[in-house]
Every structure is written in structure tokens, then in C-alpha cells.
N, C-alpha and C positions, 0 to 999 in steps of 0.2 A: 831673745832666745837664750842668751847666756844667763840672764837672771833666772829664767825658768829652770834651766839645768841645775844651777847651783842651789836654787831653793829646794829642789827635790833631793839634793845630795847633802843637805845640812846635817843629817843624822850621822854622817861619816866623821864629823868633828868630834863627837862624843866617843867614837870607836877608835880614834886615831892612836897609833902607837909608833914604834920606830920602824916597823916593817912597811915596805912600799905597798900601796894599794894594788890589788889584782883585779883587773877589769876582764870579765868573761866575754867571749864572742862566739856566736854560733858559726858554723862552717860555710857561710856564704858571703859574698862580697859586701852586700849592704850592711850586714852586721859588723864586719871588719872595719868598714868605713866609719860607721857610727861609734864604734868602740874607740877608734883612733881619734875621732873628734873629741870625745869625752876625755881621753887621756891627755890630749894637747891642752884642752881648757884647764884640766886639773893641774898640769905641769906649769902652765902660765900663772896659776895662783899659788905656786910654791909647794904643791904636793909631790911626794915621791911616788911614782907610778911605774909599774912594770908594763912591758909590751902586752898587747891583748893575749889573754890566755884562752886557747881553743877549748871549748867545753862540750862540744857535740850538739845534740838536738835540745829541744825545750826541756824535756824531762831530765836529761843529764845536766844541763846548765842550772836548773832549779835545785837539783841535788847537790851540785858543787857549791851553790850559794848557801844552802842550808848547812852543809858540812863545814863551811868556812874556807873552802879551797879557793873561792873568789870572793871579792868584796862588793862588786858592782856588776850588774848585768843590764845591758840595754835590751829592752824588749818592747813589744807592741801592746797597747791597751787591750785589744781584742784577744790576743793570745793569753795575756795574764788573766783576764776574766774567765776564759774557757778553762784554763789550767786550774784556777781556784774554784771552779764550779759555779761561777756567778752568771754565766751566759749559757744558752742552750743551742 
């Protein structure tokens, strides 16, 4: 599982700067738990990471991601496909 998470986060290495990573979380328990797991794994590997950043619903979180207000968002494959117009 850990290898899968970090394989999907490799792009962060190219974007890394002196600012801590900001992990977005939607406003319900499962999202906060998943965000905290990602934060702990990143910290274990030496990344500077802020506590989960509440970003609202799916639309608000994707907006925050696109605006650069957060660097990482934990989301579900089905939600991502629907949001991107790939599923009906």
C-alpha cells in the first residue's frame, strides 16, 4: 500500500520547494482519516507537511487544488471520473 501511495505522489518531488505540502480534506471523517494517513506517511519520509486543510466539497477542493491552495487531495476514483466527465 505504501509503495502505491508514493508511486502516485512522485510528481511532488518535481514541485517541491521550501513550503510545507498542504493536504486537502473534505469535511467528513473518512476524508480526514485518509488525509492524516497520507500526512503521516509523507512525514515519515522526511516531507514537511501541514495538518489537513479543510477545503469543502468536491468542487471546492478541486478548485483549491487548481488554484494552488492545496498540493494534494485524497479522492475516490469514481468521484474523479465523474468530476472530469469520464463517467456517466
